[in-house]
MIBAKOL-737612 format. One line per field, with one value per residue: residue in one letter; x, y, z of N, C-alpha, C in turn. Coordinates in nm, 2 decimals, decimal comma. Example, Ala and Ser with C-alpha at 12.3 -4.5 7.8 and 13.67 -1.06 7.14 Angstrom:
BEGIN
rest	[A/S]
n_x	[1,32/1,28]
n_y	[-0,57/-0,22]
n_z	[0,78/0,71]
ca_x	[1,23/1,37]
ca_y	[-0,45/-0,11]
ca_z	[0,78/0,71]
c_x	[1,32/1,29]
c_y	[-0,33/0,00]
c_z	[0,78/0,79]
END
This chain:
BEGIN
rest	[M/Q/Q/A/R/F/I/C/E/R/H/R/Q/W/L/L/A/D/V/N/R/A/A/L/H/W/R/S/W/I/D/L/A/L/A/E/N/S/G/I/S/S/K/A/R/L/L/R/A/G/C/A/W/D/L/A/G/E/L/L/Q/K/N/V/P/C/N/K/S/A/L/E/W/Y/T/L/S/C/M/Q/L/V/R/L/L/L/A/E/G/R/D/D/V/A/G/N/I/A/E/V/S/T/A/K/L/A/T/L/A/A/N/P/H/Y/Q/S/G/A/V/F/C/L/K/A/I/Q/L/Q/Q/A/A/S/H/A/S/A/S/L/H]
n_x	[13,18/13,13/13,01/13,16/13,02/12,99/12,81/12,53/12,21/11,98/12,08/12,16/11,92/11,80/11,98/11,95/11,69/11,67/11,82/11,98/12,07/12,21/12,41/12,54/12,64/12,81/13,00/13,11/13,22/13,41/13,57/13,69/13,82/14,01/14,17/14,47/14,73/14,58/14,52/14,33/14,28/14,43/14,26/14,01/13,99/14,00/13,76/13,58/13,63/13,55/13,27/13,20/13,26/13,08/12,83/12,84/12,84/12,58/12,44/12,53/12,41/12,15/12,16/12,21/12,36/12,36/12,46/12,74/12,84/12,79/12,95/13,21/13,21/13,20/13,43/13,64/13,60/13,65/13,92/14,05/13,98/14,10/14,37/14,41/14,37/14,58/14,79/14,76/14,84/14,66/14,62/14,47/14,20/14,19/14,24/14,01/13,81/13,89/13,84/13,56/13,47/13,58/13,45/13,18/13,20/13,28/13,05/12,88/13,00/12,90/12,66/12,50/12,45/12,63/12,87/13,12/13,21/13,23/13,42/13,65/13,67/13,71/13,96/14,11/14,11/14,23/14,48/14,57/14,58/14,78/15,00/15,02/15,10/15,34/15,49/15,49/15,65/15,89/15,98]
n_y	[5,31/5,47/5,46/5,62/5,87/5,92/5,98/6,18/6,18/6,22/6,16/5,90/5,77/5,80/5,65/5,39/5,34/5,21/4,93/4,86/5,12/5,19/4,99/5,06/5,31/5,24/5,09/5,28/5,46/5,30/5,22/5,47/5,52/5,33/5,40/5,45/5,68/5,82/6,08/6,18/6,35/6,27/6,33/6,33/6,07/5,95/6,04/5,92/5,65/5,65/5,70/5,47/5,27/5,35/5,32/5,04/4,93/4,98/4,83/4,58/4,54/4,52/4,29/4,29/4,29/4,02/3,80/3,72/3,89/4,14/4,13/4,11/4,36/4,54/4,47/4,52/4,80/4,90/4,82/4,97/5,23/5,25/5,22/5,45/5,65/5,60/5,66/5,93/6,00/5,98/5,81/5,76/5,79/5,59/5,37/5,38/5,33/5,07/4,94/4,97/4,83/4,57/4,50/4,49/4,29/4,08/4,04/3,96/3,72/3,54/3,48/3,22/3,24/3,42/3,34/3,19/3,36/3,61/3,56/3,52/3,77/3,93/3,84/3,92/4,21/4,23/4,13/4,32/4,54/4,44/4,43/4,70/4,81/4,68/4,78/5,05/5,04/4,99/5,22]
n_z	[19,68/19,39/19,06/18,80/18,58/18,24/18,05/18,00/18,18/18,02/17,76/17,80/17,85/17,60/17,44/17,55/17,49/17,25/17,15/16,93/16,85/17,08/17,07/16,82/16,89/17,10/16,96/16,79/16,97/17,11/16,90/16,83/17,06/17,07/16,86/16,78/16,69/16,51/16,48/16,65/16,94/17,26/17,48/17,36/17,29/17,54/17,65/17,48/17,54/17,80/17,77/17,62/17,82/18,02/17,89/17,82/18,07/18,15/17,95/18,02/18,27/18,18/18,03/17,76/17,43/17,46/17,74/17,70/17,50/17,62/17,85/17,73/17,59/17,81/17,95/17,76/17,72/17,98/18,02/17,81/17,89/18,14/18,06/17,90/18,09/18,27/18,10/18,09/18,34/18,54/18,77/19,00/18,93/18,73/18,89/19,04/18,84/18,76/19,00/19,05/18,82/18,86/19,09/19,00/18,81/18,98/19,13/18,93/18,87/19,05/18,96/18,78/18,51/18,41/18,51/18,41/18,21/18,34/18,53/18,37/18,24/18,47/18,55/18,34/18,36/18,61/18,55/18,38/18,56/18,73/18,55/18,49/18,74/18,78/18,56/18,63/18,86/18,76/18,65]
ca_x	[13,24/13,03/13,05/13,17/12,93/13,04/12,70/12,43/12,10/11,90/12,14/12,16/11,78/11,78/12,06/11,90/11,55/11,69/11,94/12,06/12,13/12,31/12,52/12,61/12,72/12,92/13,10/13,17/13,30/13,53/13,66/13,76/13,90/14,12/14,23/14,60/14,80/14,47/14,50/14,24/14,35/14,42/14,15/13,89/13,99/13,97/13,62/13,51/13,65/13,46/13,13/13,19/13,25/12,95/12,72/12,86/12,79/12,43/12,40/12,56/12,30/12,03/12,19/12,20/12,27/12,36/12,56/12,87/12,88/12,79/13,07/13,32/13,21/13,23/13,57/13,72/13,58/13,72/14,06/14,10/13,97/14,21/14,50/14,42/14,38/14,71/14,88/14,74/14,89/14,54/14,63/14,37/14,08/14,21/14,22/13,86/13,74/13,92/13,78/13,42/13,45/13,61/13,34/13,06/13,23/13,28/12,91/12,82/13,06/12,82/12,54/12,53/12,44/12,75/12,99/13,25/13,25/13,26/13,55/13,75/13,68/13,76/14,10/14,18/14,12/14,33/14,61/14,61/14,62/14,91/15,10/15,04/15,17/15,48/15,55/15,51/15,76/16,02/16,01]
ca_y	[5,34/5,51/5,45/5,75/5,88/5,99/6,01/6,25/6,10/6,23/6,09/5,76/5,72/5,80/5,54/5,27/5,31/5,13/4,85/4,88/5,25/5,18/4,91/5,14/5,42/5,18/5,05/5,40/5,51/5,21/5,23/5,59/5,51/5,24/5,45/5,52/5,74/5,86/6,23/6,21/6,38/6,17/6,37/6,29/5,92/5,92/6,07/5,81/5,53/5,66/5,68/5,33/5,20/5,38/5,25/4,90/4,89/4,98/4,72/4,46/4,53/4,48/4,17/4,33/4,21/3,89/3,82/3,71/4,02/4,25/4,11/4,15/4,51/4,61/4,45/4,60/4,94/4,92/4,81/5,08/5,35/5,25/5,24/5,59/5,73/5,58/5,73/6,07/6,02/5,99/5,68/5,75/5,77/5,46/5,27/5,38/5,26/4,93/4,89/4,96/4,73/4,44/4,47/4,46/4,15/3,98/4,02/3,88/3,59/3,46/3,44/3,11/3,29/3,50/3,29/3,17/3,48/3,71/3,53/3,54/3,92/3,98/3,81/4,01/4,34/4,21/4,11/4,46/4,62/4,39/4,48/4,85/4,83/4,63/4,88/5,17/5,02/4,99/5,36]
ca_z	[19,56/19,30/18,92/18,72/18,47/18,12/17,96/18,08/18,20/17,90/17,65/17,85/17,83/17,46/17,39/17,60/17,44/17,13/17,17/16,81/16,86/17,18/17,02/16,72/16,96/17,18/16,86/16,74/17,08/17,14/16,78/16,84/17,18/17,03/16,74/16,81/16,57/16,41/16,48/16,75/17,07/17,37/17,56/17,29/17,30/17,68/17,66/17,40/17,62/17,92/17,72/17,59/17,94/18,09/17,82/17,83/18,21/18,14/17,87/18,10/18,37/18,11/17,96/17,62/17,35/17,53/17,84/17,66/17,43/17,72/17,93/17,65/17,57/17,94/17,98/17,66/17,75/18,10/18,00/17,73/17,97/18,24/17,99/17,86/18,22/18,32/18,01/18,12/18,47/18,63/18,83/19,10/18,85/18,67/19,00/19,08/18,73/18,77/19,13/19,02/18,72/18,92/19,19/18,92/18,75/19,09/19,16/18,82/18,87/19,14/18,88/18,69/18,37/18,38/18,59/18,35/18,13/18,43/18,59/18,27/18,23/18,59/18,55/18,24/18,42/18,72/18,49/18,33/18,67/18,78/18,46/18,51/18,86/18,75/18,47/18,71/18,96/18,68/18,61]
c_x	[13,13/13,09/13,06/13,07/12,99/12,93/12,59/12,30/12,00/11,95/12,14/12,02/11,76/11,86/11,99/11,75/11,56/11,82/12,03/12,13/12,24/12,44/12,61/12,70/12,84/13,04/13,18/13,27/13,43/13,62/13,75/13,86/14,03/14,21/14,36/14,65/14,69/14,45/14,40/14,31/14,33/14,30/14,02/13,88/13,95/13,82/13,54/13,51/13,56/13,31/13,11/13,17/13,12/12,84/12,73/12,82/12,64/12,38/12,42/12,45/12,17/12,04/12,17/12,33/12,26/12,47/12,71/12,92/12,89/12,91/13,20/13,33/13,25/13,38/13,67/13,72/13,66/13,87/14,12/14,09/14,08/14,34/14,52/14,44/14,52/14,81/14,87/14,79/14,77/14,52/14,51/14,23/14,08/14,19/14,07/13,78/13,76/13,85/13,63/13,39/13,48/13,50/13,21/13,08/13,23/13,14/12,85/12,87/12,98/12,69/12,57/12,53/12,56/12,88/13,12/13,30/13,30/13,40/13,66/13,77/13,75/13,92/14,18/14,20/14,23/14,47/14,66/14,65/14,76/15,03/15,13/15,12/15,32/15,55/15,58/15,63/15,89/16,07/16,04]
c_y	[5,36/5,51/5,59/5,75/5,97/6,03/6,07/6,16/6,10/6,15/5,94/5,70/5,70/5,68/5,41/5,24/5,22/5,06/4,86/5,01/5,25/5,10/4,98/5,25/5,35/5,15/5,17/5,45/5,43/5,21/5,36/5,59/5,43/5,29/5,52/5,57/5,78/6,01/6,27/6,24/6,28/6,20/6,32/6,13/5,88/5,93/5,96/5,68/5,53/5,64/5,53/5,24/5,22/5,31/5,10/4,85/4,89/4,86/4,59/4,44/4,48/4,35/4,18/4,34/4,07/3,89/3,81/3,84/4,13/4,25/4,16/4,30/4,58/4,59/4,53/4,75/4,98/4,92/4,93/5,21/5,36/5,28/5,38/5,68/5,72/5,66/5,88/6,10/6,03/5,85/5,66/5,72/5,63/5,35/5,26/5,30/5,11/4,87/4,87/4,84/4,59/4,40/4,43/4,32/4,05/3,94/3,93/3,74/3,49/3,41/3,33/3,15/3,36/3,44/3,28/3,29/3,59/3,69/3,55/3,69/3,98/3,96/3,90/4,15/4,33/4,20/4,25/4,54/4,57/4,44/4,63/4,88/4,79/4,73/5,01/5,16/5,02/5,13/5,44]
c_z	[19,45/19,16/18,87/18,61/18,36/18,03/18,05/18,08/18,08/17,78/17,68/17,82/17,68/17,40/17,43/17,55/17,31/17,14/17,05/16,81/16,96/17,13/16,91/16,79/17,04/17,08/16,82/16,85/17,10/17,02/16,79/16,96/17,15/16,92/16,77/16,68/16,46/16,40/16,58/16,88/17,17/17,46/17,50/17,30/17,44/17,70/17,60/17,48/17,74/17,88/17,69/17,72/18,02/18,02/17,83/17,97/18,21/18,07/17,95/18,20/18,30/18,03/17,81/17,55/17,40/17,64/17,80/17,59/17,53/17,81/17,85/17,62/17,70/17,97/17,89/17,69/17,88/18,08/17,92/17,81/18,07/18,17/17,95/17,98/18,27/18,23/18,04/18,26/18,57/18,70/18,93/19,04/18,79/18,77/19,04/18,97/18,74/18,89/19,11/18,93/18,78/19,02/19,11/18,86/18,86/19,13/19,06/18,82/18,96/19,07/18,78/18,54/18,32/18,43/18,51/18,28/18,23/18,50/18,49/18,25/18,35/18,59/18,45/18,29/18,53/18,66/18,44/18,44/18,72/18,68/18,47/18,63/18,85/18,66/18,55/18,81/18,89/18,65/18,73]
END
């Protein structure tokens, strides 16, 4: 299972060269991804959510800005990206994103520095998946 990439390698390197720049871009992307009824197209919101998730995954691996924030950013980005993908009918891609994310969080849960936060975030994503499946079975 390979992680999807939403940010090109050159842009990724530029973002990660400065933690503050990366944090500002993550915040901007997630704010746009979460902006419902804002006039932003669903495709643009989906792309921003993907970029936020991709960048948050990189920051999580680098433990930036700190493990708690990195876990929260990664989880929020994952959940919004999955939600937007499901709304677009892209269930297979949403499932892949959730699978990649839960695998990463499960690995981190074995690390004492991340354990409690990773377990909490893992459960949040799993609950979202369960709710999505329950909702789909009602329709």
